[in-house]
N, C-alpha and C positions, 0 to 999 in steps of 0.2 A: 373075626377075621375075613369071614367072608367076602365082605363086602370091599375090601383093597383090590385097587388096581395098579400092575408094577407096570411102567414107561420108561423110556431111556428119550431125553429131548438132545439131540446132535448138533450142536455151534460152534463153529469154529475151530473143527477136527476134536471135540473134548464131549464126550457122553456122561450127561447127568444122569443118574438113574433116581427114579422118584416112584414113591407111593400114593396115590390118591384115594380117598374114600369120601363118598357124597356127590353131589349135584351142584354142579358152578353154576353160577347165573345164567351165563352163556348157554347151558344144558337145562335151563327152566328150574333152577334150583332158586335159593336165596342170595342174599348178600353178603353172607357174613363167611369170609375164607379167613383159614388161621392155616400159617406157613411153619413148621417146627422143624428148627434145626438143630441135629446133633451135637454135642462136643469131641473130642477126642479123648480116645481112639475109636467112639461107636458110631453105628450109621443110624439109618432110619429106624431098626429096630429097637432101640433103646424108647422110641414112642409106643410100642405096638399094644398098650395097655390101654392106653388114654386114647389112642385114635378111633374106637368103636364109642365110648361113651360119646365124644364130640360130634361124631358124625350125627348119631342118635337126638343130638340136640338141634341139630338143622345145620352144622356146620361143613362147608367144605374142607376138606381137612388135605393137605398136600405136606409130605414127609421128604424131603430129597437126601440124597447121598452126595455132602457135597465133596467137590473135585477132590479127588486122591483118597478117597475112602467109599468103602462098600463096593457094591457093584457101577460105581463110576470110575472114569478114566483116570490113570494116574500118569499126568504128563509130566515132563521134565520142569516145567515152569506154570507161572499164572497163581502161585499160592499168596498173593497179596491181597489185601482185604478189599480192595476197588475190582481187582478181575472175581474175586468170588463171590462180593456182592452183585455185580453185573449177571453172574451165573443165573443167581436166584431173582433177580430181577426179569430175567431171557425168560425163565422157567414160567412166572407169575404170567408173564404177557403170552407165552404159548398157549397156556392151558386158558387165554380169553379172560383173564380176571380184569375187571378194570374198574374196579371199586377198591375202596384202602383194605389193606390185609390187617391182622394180627399177626406179629412175628414173635416169634417162641422160641431164645435160645436157651442154650445149655453148655456150659465151660466157656469156650473160645468164642 
């Protein structure tokens, strides 16, 4: 877990906390990006045991806390699927990922 980097995306008054590991293509890494979406009531921590094996296989790994969970903001609204999906899309764009991603979800 030494390779984990925590950061926050600030957008539209909401903070989306995320953990990343590995190197994106923009940073000189490969083209493989995987986004791990936790279920409810979990957080990014649910993925802690597979982040390092994925990174060591060459993946750029992103594990966010979606809005309302973990260290992300807990706004009064915006919990519809379209808004929450746009949060993840904005995060991917913020990280400079411009190739297809593998999206893994658990639960919701």
